[in-house]
DRENDO-1510 file (C-alpha; in Angstrom, 1 decimal, always signed):
<recs>
REC; n; res; u; v; w
REC; 1; MET; -50.1; +1.1; +13.9 .
REC; 2; GLN; -48.5; +4.4; +14.9 .
REC; 3; ILE; -49.0; +7.6; +12.2 .
REC; 4; ILE; -46.1; +9.8; +12.5 .
REC; 5; ASN; -45.8; +13.6; +11.2 .
REC; 6; PRO; -42.4; +13.1; +9.4 .
REC; 7; ALA; -42.0; +17.0; +10.3 .
REC; 8; THR; -42.2; +17.3; +14.4 .
REC; 9; GLU; -41.6; +13.2; +14.3 .
REC; 10; GLU; -44.6; +13.3; +16.7 .
REC; 11; VAL; -47.2; +10.7; +16.7 .
REC; 12; ILE; -50.4; +12.3; +15.4 .
REC; 13; GLN; -52.6; +8.9; +15.6 .
REC; 14; GLU; -52.6; +4.6; +16.4 .
REC; 15; VAL; -55.0; +3.4; +14.2 .
REC; 16; ALA; -55.9; -0.4; +14.2 .
REC; 17; GLU; -54.1; -2.7; +11.6 .
REC; 18; ASP; -56.3; -5.4; +9.3 .
REC; 19; THR; -55.2; -9.1; +10.0 .
REC; 20; PRO; -55.9; -11.2; +7.2 .
REC; 21; GLU; -59.1; -12.2; +8.5 .
REC; 22; THR; -60.8; -8.8; +9.0 .
REC; 23; ILE; -59.6; -8.3; +4.9 .
REC; 24; GLN; -61.0; -11.6; +4.0 .
REC; 25; GLU; -63.7; -10.6; +6.5 .
REC; 26; LYS; -63.8; -7.0; +3.9 .
REC; 27; TYR; -64.0; -9.2; +0.2 .
REC; 28; GLN; -66.6; -11.5; +1.8 .
REC; 29; PHE; -68.7; -7.9; +2.1 .
REC; 30; LEU; -67.9; -6.8; -0.7 .
REC; 31; LYS; -69.0; -9.3; -3.3 .
REC; 32; GLU; -72.6; -9.3; -2.8 .
REC; 33; GLY; -72.3; -5.4; -3.0 .
REC; 34; GLN; -70.5; -5.6; -6.0 .
REC; 35; LYS; -73.4; -7.3; -8.3 .
REC; 36; GLN; -75.4; -5.1; -6.9 .
REC; 37; TRP; -73.0; -2.0; -7.7 .
REC; 38; ALA; -72.9; -3.1; -11.3 .
REC; 39; ALA; -76.9; -3.4; -11.7 .
REC; 40; VAL; -77.0; +0.3; -11.0 .
REC; 41; PRO; -77.5; +3.0; -13.8 .
REC; 42; LEU; -74.1; +4.0; -15.1 .
REC; 43; VAL; -75.8; +7.6; -15.0 .
REC; 44; GLN; -76.6; +7.1; -10.8 .
REC; 45; ARG; -73.3; +5.6; -10.4 .
REC; 46; ILE; -71.7; +8.9; -12.3 .
REC; 47; SER; -73.9; +10.8; -10.2 .
REC; 48; ALA; -72.2; +9.6; -6.7 .
REC; 49; ILE; -68.8; +10.4; -8.2 .
REC; 50; GLU; -70.2; +14.0; -8.8 .
REC; 51; LYS; -70.7; +14.3; -4.9 .
REC; 52; PHE; -67.6; +13.1; -4.1 .
REC; 53; TYR; -66.2; +15.6; -6.5 .
REC; 54; ALA; -68.2; +18.7; -5.0 .
REC; 55; LEU; -67.4; +17.5; -1.1 .
REC; 56; LEU; -63.5; +17.2; -2.3 .
REC; 57; ASP; -63.8; +20.9; -2.5 .
REC; 58; GLU; -65.8; +21.9; +0.3 .
REC; 59; ARG; -63.5; +19.9; +3.1 .
REC; 60; LYS; -60.2; +21.2; +1.3 .
REC; 61; ASP; -59.0; +22.6; +4.5 .
REC; 62; GLU; -59.1; +19.6; +6.7 .
REC; 63; LEU; -57.9; +17.2; +3.9 .
REC; 64; ALA; -55.1; +19.2; +3.2 .
REC; 65; GLU; -54.5; +19.7; +6.9 .
REC; 66; THR; -54.3; +16.1; +7.3 .
REC; 67; LEU; -52.3; +15.4; +4.3 .
REC; 68; THR; -49.8; +18.0; +5.2 .
REC; 69; LYS; -49.4; +16.3; +8.6 .
REC; 70; GLU; -48.8; +12.8; +7.5 .
REC; 71; VAL; -47.2; +13.2; +4.3 .
REC; 72; GLY; -44.8; +16.1; +5.0 .
REC; 73; LYS; -46.3; +17.7; +1.8 .
REC; 74; PRO; -46.0; +21.6; +1.7 .
REC; 75; VAL; -49.1; +22.8; +2.4 .
REC; 76; GLN; -50.4; +24.7; -0.8 .
REC; 77; GLN; -48.9; +21.9; -2.9 .
REC; 78; SER; -51.8; +19.6; -0.9 .
REC; 79; TYR; -54.3; +22.3; -2.0 .
REC; 80; ASN; -52.3; +21.7; -5.4 .
REC; 81; GLU; -53.3; +17.9; -5.4 .
REC; 82; ILE; -56.6; +18.1; -4.4 .
REC; 83; ASN; -57.5; +20.7; -7.0 .
REC; 84; GLY; -55.7; +18.5; -9.2 .
REC; 85; ALA; -57.3; +15.1; -8.3 .
REC; 86; ARG; -60.8; +16.8; -9.2 .
REC; 87; LYS; -59.7; +17.9; -12.8 .
REC; 88; ARG; -59.3; +14.1; -13.2 .
REC; 89; ILE; -62.5; +13.3; -11.8 .
REC; 90; GLU; -64.1; +15.9; -13.9 .
REC; 91; TYR; -62.5; +14.1; -17.0 .
REC; 92; PHE; -64.4; +10.7; -15.7 .
REC; 93; ILE; -67.6; +12.3; -15.0 .
REC; 94; LYS; -67.5; +13.9; -18.3 .
REC; 95; ASN; -66.4; +10.8; -20.4 .
REC; 96; SER; -67.0; +7.9; -18.8 .
REC; 97; ALA; -70.7; +7.5; -20.7 .
REC; 98; LYS; -69.1; +7.7; -23.7 .
REC; 99; TRP; -66.3; +5.3; -23.4 .
REC; 100; LEU; -68.2; +2.3; -21.5 .
REC; 101; ALA; -71.3; +2.6; -23.7 .
REC; 102; GLU; -72.4; -0.7; -26.2 .
REC; 103; GLU; -70.9; -0.7; -29.1 .
REC; 104; TRP; -72.4; -1.8; -32.5 .
REC; 105; ILE; -70.4; -3.2; -34.9 .
REC; 106; THR; -72.7; -4.6; -37.5 .
REC; 107; GLU; -76.3; -3.5; -37.4 .
REC; 108; GLU; -77.8; -4.4; -41.0 .
REC; 109; ASP; -76.4; -8.0; -41.8 .
REC; 110; ALA; -77.9; -11.4; -40.9 .
REC; 111; THR; -75.8; -11.1; -37.8 .
REC; 112; ARG; -75.6; -8.4; -36.0 .
REC; 113; GLU; -72.4; -7.7; -33.6 .
REC; 114; LYS; -72.1; -5.4; -31.0 .
REC; 115; ILE; -69.6; -5.0; -27.4 .
REC; 116; VAL; -70.9; -4.8; -24.3 .
REC; 117; TYR; -68.4; -3.6; -21.3 .
REC; 118; GLU; -68.7; -5.1; -18.0 .
REC; 119; PRO; -66.8; -4.1; -14.8 .
REC; 120; LEU; -64.0; -6.3; -14.1 .
REC; 121; GLY; -65.5; -7.6; -10.5 .
REC; 122; ILE; -63.8; -6.5; -7.1 .
REC; 123; ILE; -59.7; -4.9; -7.4 .
REC; 124; ALA; -57.4; -4.2; -5.2 .
REC; 125; ASN; -55.9; -0.9; -5.3 .
REC; 126; ILE; -53.1; -0.3; -4.0 .
REC; 127; SER; -52.2; +3.2; -3.5 .
REC; 128; ALA; -49.1; +5.3; -2.8 .
REC; 129; TRP; -48.5; +7.5; -0.1 .
REC; 130; ASN; -46.4; +10.5; -2.4 .
REC; 131; TYR; -49.9; +11.6; -4.1 .
REC; 132; PRO; -52.6; +10.1; -2.1 .
REC; 133; TYR; -55.3; +11.6; -4.1 .
REC; 134; LEU; -54.1; +11.8; -7.4 .
REC; 135; VAL; -52.8; +8.1; -7.7 .
REC; 136; GLY; -56.0; +6.9; -5.8 .
REC; 137; VAL; -58.5; +8.6; -8.2 .
REC; 138; ASN; -56.3; +7.1; -11.2 .
REC; 139; VAL; -57.9; +4.1; -9.9 .
REC; 140; PHE; -60.6; +3.9; -7.6 .
REC; 141; ILE; -62.7; +6.7; -9.4 .
REC; 142; PRO; -62.9; +4.7; -13.0 .
REC; 143; ALA; -63.1; +1.8; -11.2 .
REC; 144; LEU; -66.6; +2.8; -9.1 .
REC; 145; ILE; -68.0; +4.0; -12.2 .
REC; 146; GLY; -67.4; +0.9; -14.7 .
REC; 147; GLY; -69.4; -0.8; -11.7 .
REC; 148; ASN; -66.6; -2.8; -9.8 .
REC; 149; GLY; -65.9; -3.3; -6.1 .
REC; 150; VAL; -62.8; -1.6; -4.1 .
REC; 151; LEU; -60.3; -2.8; -1.6 .
REC; 152; TYR; -58.6; +0.3; -1.3 .
REC; 153; LYS; -55.1; +0.1; +0.7 .
REC; 154; PRO; -53.8; +3.5; +1.0 .
REC; 155; SER; -50.0; +3.6; +2.0 .
REC; 156; GLU; -49.5; +3.4; +5.7 .
REC; 157; TYR; -47.7; +6.9; +5.5 .
REC; 158; SER; -51.2; +8.2; +4.2 .
REC; 159; THR; -53.7; +6.6; +6.2 .
REC; 160; LEU; -55.6; +9.2; +7.6 .
REC; 161; THR; -56.1; +10.6; +3.8 .
REC; 162; GLY; -57.4; +7.0; +2.7 .
REC; 163; LEU; -59.8; +7.2; +5.9 .
REC; 164; HIS; -60.9; +10.6; +4.9 .
REC; 165; ILE; -61.4; +9.3; +1.2 .
REC; 166; GLN; -63.6; +6.4; +2.5 .
REC; 167; ARG; -65.6; +8.6; +4.4 .
REC; 168; LEU; -66.3; +11.1; +1.7 .
REC; 169; LEU; -67.3; +8.4; -0.7 .
REC; 170; TYR; -69.9; +7.1; +1.8 .
REC; 171; LEU; -71.1; +10.2; +2.2 .
REC; 172; SER; -71.4; +10.3; -1.7 .
REC; 173; GLY; -74.1; +7.5; -2.1 .
REC; 174; ILE; -71.4; +4.9; -2.6 .
REC; 175; PRO; -72.2; +1.5; -0.7 .
REC; 176; GLU; -70.2; +0.7; +2.6 .
REC; 177; ASN; -70.0; -2.9; +0.6 .
REC; 178; VAL; -68.7; -1.8; -2.5 .
REC; 179; PHE; -65.5; +0.3; -1.4 .
REC; 180; SER; -63.5; -0.4; +2.0 .
REC; 181; ILE; -60.3; +0.3; +3.3 .
REC; 182; VAL; -57.7; -2.0; +4.2 .
REC; 183; ILE; -55.2; -0.3; +7.1 .
REC; 184; GLY; -51.8; -1.6; +7.3 .
REC; 185; LYS; -48.2; -2.4; +6.2 .
REC; 186; GLY; -47.0; -4.9; +3.7 .
REC; 187; ALA; -48.7; -8.1; +5.5 .
REC; 188; ALA; -51.9; -6.4; +4.6 .
REC; 189; GLY; -50.9; -6.1; +1.1 .
REC; 190; GLN; -49.9; -9.8; +1.4 .
REC; 191; ALA; -53.1; -10.5; +2.2 .
REC; 192; LEU; -54.9; -9.2; -0.8 .
REC; 193; LEU; -52.9; -10.9; -3.0 .
REC; 194; ASP; -53.8; -14.0; -1.2 .
REC; 195; LEU; -57.3; -13.2; -2.1 .
REC; 196; PRO; -59.1; -14.6; -5.1 .
REC; 197; LEU; -59.7; -10.7; -6.7 .
REC; 198; ASP; -60.5; -10.0; -10.4 .
REC; 199; GLY; -58.0; -7.6; -10.9 .
REC; 200; TYR; -54.9; -5.9; -9.1 .
REC; 201; PHE; -53.7; -1.9; -9.5 .
REC; 202; PHE; -50.5; -1.1; -7.9 .
REC; 203; THR; -49.0; +2.4; -7.6 .
REC; 204; GLY; -45.5; +2.1; -6.3 .
REC; 205; SER; -41.7; +0.6; -6.2 .
REC; 206; TYR; -40.0; -1.3; -9.0 .
REC; 207; ARG; -39.2; -4.3; -6.9 .
REC; 208; THR; -42.7; -4.2; -4.9 .
REC; 209; GLY; -44.6; -4.0; -8.3 .
REC; 210; LYS; -42.6; -7.0; -9.8 .
REC; 211; TYR; -43.2; -8.8; -6.7 .
REC; 212; ILE; -47.1; -8.3; -7.3 .
REC; 213; ALA; -46.6; -9.5; -10.7 .
REC; 214; GLU; -45.1; -12.8; -9.8 .
REC; 215; GLN; -47.3; -13.2; -7.0 .
REC; 216; THR; -50.7; -13.2; -9.0 .
REC; 217; ALA; -49.3; -14.6; -12.1 .
REC; 218; GLY; -51.1; -17.7; -11.8 .
REC; 219; LYS; -54.8; -15.7; -11.6 .
REC; 220; LEU; -54.7; -14.6; -14.9 .
REC; 221; VAL; -56.6; -11.3; -13.9 .
REC; 222; PRO; -55.5; -8.1; -15.1 .
REC; 223; VAL; -52.8; -6.6; -13.3 .
REC; 224; GLN; -51.5; -2.6; -13.6 .
REC; 225; LEU; -48.5; -1.1; -12.6 .
REC; 226; GLU; -47.6; +2.4; -12.2 .
REC; 227; LEU; -44.0; +2.3; -10.8 .
REC; 228; GLY; -41.0; +4.5; -10.3 .
REC; 229; GLY; -38.4; +6.2; -13.1 .
REC; 230; LYS; -35.3; +7.7; -13.0 .
REC; 231; ASP; -36.8; +10.6; -15.8 .
REC; 232; PRO; -34.2; +13.2; -17.9 .
REC; 233; LEU; -34.5; +16.4; -18.9 .
REC; 234; TYR; -32.3; +17.9; -21.3 .
REC; 235; VAL; -31.7; +21.4; -22.4 .
REC; 236; MET; -30.3; +21.9; -26.0 .
REC; 237; ASP; -28.2; +24.9; -26.6 .
REC; 238; ASP; -30.7; +26.5; -28.7 .
REC; 239; VAL; -33.2; +27.4; -25.9 .
REC; 240; GLU; -34.1; +31.5; -25.8 .
REC; 241; ASP; -34.4; +31.4; -22.3 .
REC; 242; VAL; -31.9; +29.9; -20.5 .
REC; 243; LYS; -33.0; +31.6; -16.8 .
REC; 244; ALA; -36.5; +30.1; -17.4 .
REC; 245; VAL; -35.6; +27.1; -18.4 .
REC; 246; ALA; -33.6; +26.4; -15.0 .
REC; 247; GLU; -36.3; +26.9; -12.7 .
REC; 248; ALA; -38.8; +25.1; -14.7 .
REC; 249; ALA; -35.8; +21.6; -14.4 .
REC; 250; LEU; -35.6; +22.9; -10.9 .
REC; 251; GLU; -39.2; +22.6; -10.0 .
REC; 252; GLY; -39.2; +19.8; -11.8 .
REC; 253; ALA; -36.7; +18.5; -9.8 .
REC; 254; VAL; -37.8; +19.4; -5.9 .
REC; 255; TYR; -41.5; +19.9; -6.0 .
REC; 256; ASN; -43.4; +17.8; -3.8 .
REC; 257; THR; -39.1; +17.5; -2.2 .
REC; 258; GLY; -38.5; +15.5; -5.1 .
REC; 259; GLN; -40.9; +12.9; -4.1 .
REC; 260; SER; -43.0; +12.2; -7.7 .
REC; 261; CYS; -42.6; +9.4; -10.0 .
REC; 262; CYS; -42.4; +11.5; -13.1 .
REC; 263; ALA; -39.6; +14.4; -11.0 .
REC; 264; VAL; -36.8; +15.4; -13.1 .
REC; 265; GLU; -34.3; +12.8; -12.1 .
REC; 266; ARG; -31.2; +13.8; -13.7 .
REC; 267; ILE; -30.3; +16.8; -16.4 .
REC; 268; TYR; -28.5; +17.2; -19.3 .
REC; 269; VAL; -27.0; +20.6; -20.6 .
REC; 270; GLN; -25.4; +21.1; -23.8 .
REC; 271; GLU; -22.0; +22.6; -23.3 .
REC; 272; LYS; -22.5; +25.8; -24.8 .
REC; 273; ILE; -25.1; +27.1; -22.1 .
REC; 274; TYR; -24.1; +24.5; -19.0 .
REC; 275; ASP; -22.3; +26.9; -17.0 .
REC; 276; ALA; -25.4; +29.7; -17.8 .
REC; 277; PHE; -27.5; +27.2; -16.9 .
REC; 278; VAL; -26.0; +25.8; -13.6 .
REC; 279; ASP; -25.4; +29.3; -12.5 .
REC; 280; THR; -28.9; +29.9; -12.6 .
REC; 281; PHE; -30.4; +26.4; -11.1 .
REC; 282; VAL; -28.1; +27.0; -7.9 .
REC; 283; THR; -28.6; +30.6; -7.4 .
REC; 284; GLU; -32.5; +29.0; -7.4 .
REC; 285; ALA; -32.0; +26.0; -5.1 .
REC; 286; LYS; -30.3; +28.2; -2.5 .
REC; 287; LYS; -33.3; +30.8; -2.3 .
REC; 288; LEU; -36.3; +27.2; -1.8 .
REC; 289; ILE; -37.8; +27.6; +1.5 .
REC; 290; THR; -37.2; +24.6; +4.0 .
REC; 291; GLY; -39.4; +24.3; +6.7 .
REC; 292; ASN; -42.5; +23.8; +8.4 .
REC; 293; PRO; -44.6; +22.2; +5.7 .
REC; 294; LEU; -47.8; +24.1; +7.1 .
REC; 295; ASN; -46.3; +27.6; +6.6 .
REC; 296; ARG; -47.4; +29.0; +3.3 .
REC; 297; GLU; -44.0; +30.0; +2.2 .
REC; 298; THR; -42.6; +27.0; +2.8 .
REC; 299; SER; -41.3; +25.1; -0.7 .
REC; 300; ILE; -39.2; +22.2; +0.9 .
REC; 301; GLY; -41.5; +19.5; +3.1 .
REC; 302; PRO; -39.3; +16.7; +5.0 .
REC; 303; VAL; -39.2; +13.7; +3.0 .
REC; 304; SER; -42.1; +10.9; +4.4 .
REC; 305; ARG; -40.0; +8.2; +5.5 .
REC; 306; LYS; -36.8; +8.3; +8.1 .
REC; 307; GLU; -34.7; +6.0; +6.1 .
REC; 308; GLN; -34.9; +7.9; +3.1 .
REC; 309; LEU; -32.3; +10.4; +4.8 .
REC; 310; PRO; -29.4; +7.8; +4.8 .
REC; 311; PHE; -30.3; +6.9; +1.3 .
REC; 312; LEU; -29.9; +10.1; -0.2 .
REC; 313; LYS; -27.2; +11.2; +2.1 .
REC; 314; GLU; -25.4; +7.8; +0.5 .
REC; 315; GLN; -26.0; +9.1; -3.0 .
REC; 316; VAL; -24.7; +12.5; -2.8 .
REC; 317; GLU; -21.3; +10.5; -1.0 .
REC; 318; ASP; -21.2; +8.6; -4.1 .
REC; 319; ALA; -20.9; +11.7; -6.2 .
REC; 320; ARG; -18.9; +13.3; -4.5 .
REC; 321; THR; -16.4; +10.3; -4.4 .
REC; 322; ARG; -17.0; +10.3; -8.2 .
REC; 323; GLY; -15.8; +13.7; -8.8 .
REC; 324; GLY; -19.0; +15.4; -8.7 .
REC; 325; LYS; -18.8; +18.7; -6.6 .
REC; 326; ILE; -22.4; +19.9; -4.6 .
REC; 327; LEU; -22.6; +23.1; -5.4 .
REC; 328; SER; -26.0; +23.4; -3.0 .
REC; 329; GLY; -27.0; +21.2; +0.0 .
REC; 330; GLY; -25.7; +18.3; +0.9 .
REC; 331; ASN; -26.8; +17.0; +4.4 .
REC; 332; SER; -30.0; +16.5; +6.3 .
REC; 333; LEU; -31.2; +19.1; +8.8 .
REC; 334; PRO; -30.4; +18.9; +12.5 .
REC; 335; GLY; -33.4; +19.0; +15.3 .
REC; 336; LYS; -36.6; +17.4; +14.8 .
REC; 337; GLY; -38.0; +16.1; +11.4 .
REC; 338; TYR; -36.9; +14.1; +8.4 .
REC; 339; PHE; -35.5; +17.5; +6.5 .
REC; 340; PHE; -33.1; +17.3; +3.6 .
REC; 341; GLU; -31.9; +20.2; +1.9 .
REC; 342; PRO; -32.1; +20.5; -1.4 .
REC; 343; THR; -28.8; +19.3; -3.0 .
REC; 344; VAL; -27.4; +20.2; -6.5 .
REC; 345; VAL; -24.4; +17.8; -8.3 .
REC; 346; VAL; -22.8; +19.4; -10.7 .
REC; 347; ASP; -20.1; +17.4; -12.8 .
REC; 348; ALA; -22.0; +14.3; -12.9 .
REC; 349; ASN; -21.7; +11.2; -14.8 .
REC; 350; HIS; -23.3; +7.8; -15.1 .
REC; 351; SER; -20.3; +6.3; -12.9 .
REC; 352; MET; -22.8; +8.1; -10.0 .
REC; 353; LYS; -26.2; +6.5; -8.5 .
REC; 354; LEU; -27.3; +9.8; -8.1 .
REC; 355; MET; -27.3; +9.5; -12.1 .
REC; 356; THR; -28.9; +5.8; -12.7 .
REC; 357; GLU; -31.1; +5.0; -9.1 .
REC; 358; GLU; -33.8; +6.4; -8.6 .
REC; 359; SER; -33.5; +9.2; -5.7 .
REC; 360; PHE; -37.4; +10.1; -4.5 .
REC; 361; GLY; -35.9; +13.2; -2.7 .
REC; 362; PRO; -34.9; +16.8; -3.4 .
REC; 363; VAL; -31.2; +15.9; -5.2 .
REC; 364; ILE; -30.5; +16.0; -8.8 .
REC; 365; GLY; -27.1; +15.3; -10.4 .
REC; 366; ILE; -26.2; +17.5; -13.8 .
REC; 367; GLN; -24.3; +16.5; -16.5 .
REC; 368; LYS; -22.5; +18.3; -19.7 .
REC; 369; VAL; -23.2; +17.0; -23.2 .
REC; 370; LYS; -21.3; +17.8; -26.2 .
REC; 371; ASP; -24.3; +17.2; -28.7 .
REC; 372; ASP; -28.2; +15.9; -29.4 .
REC; 373; ASN; -26.7; +12.3; -29.7 .
REC; 374; GLU; -24.6; +12.1; -26.7 .
REC; 375; ALA; -27.7; +13.0; -24.7 .
REC; 376; VAL; -29.7; +10.5; -26.5 .
REC; 377; GLU; -27.2; +7.7; -25.1 .
REC; 378; LEU; -27.0; +9.0; -21.7 .
REC; 379; MET; -30.5; +9.5; -21.8 .
REC; 380; LYS; -31.7; +6.1; -22.7 .
REC; 381; ASP; -29.5; +5.0; -20.2 .
REC; 382; THR; -31.6; +3.6; -17.8 .
REC; 383; PRO; -34.5; +0.7; -16.9 .
REC; 384; TYR; -36.8; +3.0; -16.7 .
REC; 385; GLY; -39.2; +4.7; -19.1 .
REC; 386; LEU; -41.7; +6.6; -16.9 .
REC; 387; THR; -41.1; +10.2; -18.8 .
REC; 388; ALA; -38.0; +12.2; -20.8 .
REC; 389; ALA; -38.1; +15.7; -21.5 .
REC; 390; VAL; -36.6; +18.0; -23.8 .
REC; 391; TYR; -36.0; +21.8; -23.7 .
REC; 392; SER; -35.5; +23.3; -27.3 .
REC; 393; LYS; -36.3; +26.2; -29.5 .
REC; 394; SER; -36.9; +23.9; -32.3 .
REC; 395; LEU; -39.7; +20.8; -32.3 .
REC; 396; GLU; -38.3; +19.3; -34.7 .
REC; 397; ARG; -35.0; +18.9; -33.1 .
REC; 398; ALA; -36.5; +18.0; -30.1 .
REC; 399; GLU; -38.6; +15.5; -31.4 .
REC; 400; LYS; -35.8; +13.9; -33.2 .
REC; 401; VAL; -34.9; +12.6; -29.6 .
REC; 402; MET; -38.5; +12.3; -28.2 .
REC; 403; LYS; -39.2; +10.1; -31.0 .
REC; 404; GLN; -35.9; +7.7; -29.7 .
REC; 405; MET; -37.4; +7.6; -26.2 .
REC; 406; ASP; -38.5; +4.7; -24.3 .
REC; 407; THR; -41.3; +5.8; -21.9 .
REC; 408; GLY; -44.3; +6.7; -21.8 .
REC; 409; THR; -44.6; +10.5; -21.9 .
REC; 410; VAL; -42.3; +13.3; -23.5 .
REC; 411; TYR; -42.2; +16.3; -22.8 .
REC; 412; TRP; -41.2; +19.6; -24.8 .
REC; 413; ASN; -40.3; +22.6; -22.9 .
REC; 414; CYS; -42.0; +21.2; -19.9 .
REC; 415; CYS; -41.7; +18.6; -17.0 .
REC; 416; ASP; -43.0; +16.7; -14.6 .
REC; 417; ARG; -46.9; +17.5; -15.9 .
REC; 418; VAL; -50.0; +14.7; -16.1 .
REC; 419; SER; -52.9; +15.4; -18.0 .
REC; 420; ALA; -56.3; +13.4; -17.2 .
REC; 421; ALA; -57.1; +12.9; -21.5 .
REC; 422; LEU; -53.4; +11.3; -22.1 .
REC; 423; PRO; -52.6; +8.4; -21.0 .
REC; 424; TRP; -50.5; +7.5; -17.9 .
REC; 425; SER; -48.0; +4.8; -18.8 .
REC; 426; GLY; -44.4; +3.3; -18.3 .
REC; 427; ARG; -42.5; +0.9; -19.9 .
REC; 428; LYS; -40.2; -1.4; -18.9 .
REC; 429; ASN; -39.2; -1.5; -15.2 .
REC; 430; SER; -41.7; +1.7; -14.7 .
REC; 431; GLY; -44.8; -0.2; -15.2 .
REC; 432; LEU; -47.7; -2.2; -16.9 .
REC; 433; GLY; -50.4; -0.7; -18.5 .
REC; 434; ALA; -52.2; +3.0; -18.3 .
REC; 435; THR; -54.4; +4.7; -16.2 .
REC; 436; LEU; -56.0; +8.0; -17.4 .
REC; 437; SER; -57.6; +9.1; -20.9 .
REC; 438; TYR; -60.3; +6.5; -22.5 .
REC; 439; HIS; -57.7; +3.5; -21.5 .
REC; 440; GLY; -57.7; +4.4; -18.0 .
REC; 441; ILE; -61.7; +3.9; -18.3 .
REC; 442; ARG; -61.6; +1.0; -20.2 .
REC; 443; ALA; -59.0; -0.5; -17.7 .
REC; 444; PHE; -61.1; -1.1; -15.1 .
REC; 445; VAL; -64.0; -3.1; -17.6 .
REC; 446; GLN; -63.7; -6.4; -19.5 .
REC; 447; PRO; -65.6; -6.2; -23.5 .
REC; 448; LYS; -67.9; -9.0; -24.3 .
REC; 449; ALA; -69.2; -9.8; -28.0 .
REC; 450; TYR; -72.4; -10.1; -28.7 .
REC; 451; HIS; -73.4; -12.2; -32.1 .
REC; 452; LEU; -77.1; -11.5; -32.4 .
REC; 453; ARG; -79.0; -13.7; -35.6 .
REC; 454; GLY; -82.9; -13.3; -35.7 .
</recs>
């Protein structure tokens, strides 16, 4: 399998793909190792994760360069991702013992009662390429702390980063028969679905997530899906600094070249401030530097997958034919690399694919609304339910909108943000289950009830 640099289209490295046979061998290797790992005291399992936490910082230069070369992420954002992953790991290190401890429910009666949390067993972690560290640590860190074995399949677009993760975990004291990487494309993922695993944890598209849920339904094991979104942002007419809000909305739309599940994908602005918002938004979009992601000043790198270029172009052209005005960008860049200009479409409406289909690129549509009620109806007009953001001076007014959003996360005066202390979850086509917070710790264990008499 060739690993291609999306900025240069050069082959970085070739790696051998796993076969169903090698994946079966890795599973068998983990079966005995997981039992031994579960018997290791929790404090020792956490200690190994503490070493991994430290190694991520010690090796961050090499890790960031690899991430940028294989995914195309601007290098400063690669450093940001590694630092963000460490913050999440720190949360798990500090809080896992509390949420995995046995709980006494009744101690005084003739029959004492308690709950003990036991590992699921061996789980599949089928991960994503856009934030391989962040979405990876959401799963494999609490899974390992909880005493599970992990078959970790990074996306084929972030394979080298996946190999770094495995190497550093082994250096940290995670046994080789507890964590094993699976390398490959769709066929490797299918081989994982065919195994009798004890849980499936996937980050990626709705289409693939739905397929995984269908394929594993008969196993009656936990299935957790972190899928995409078409996340709205609404700007009310009472905001005190339109320029600052426009700048924040732009960053939420194009950070990581727009390739974020919770990126701002559509913007609604009240008519009284629409023109002022658009003026600043377009002005700032034209200042963005697109180019070599290894340069520190670059803010927009290539999209990670070549096939995304015609998809984005088709969305923009569809918007144009339906009355949208392209005020910035609109095209892929000539020459080597999978670059697409930061693109702003105004006079947008919901007849456009740009406002209804997930874009996953540096393109954004902006639509004018007359009041909060119209904004709410448009924000709700989606099969997705990941995040929704509202900018307003009034929390009371913003909360009336946020309470009507059928999403796992809502934001007031911020966007495109994840906190390790809060559950990360989607509704409808945005997924099942939750990672992060204590929900994300308990997701990898199962409760056992003890009734003790005597």
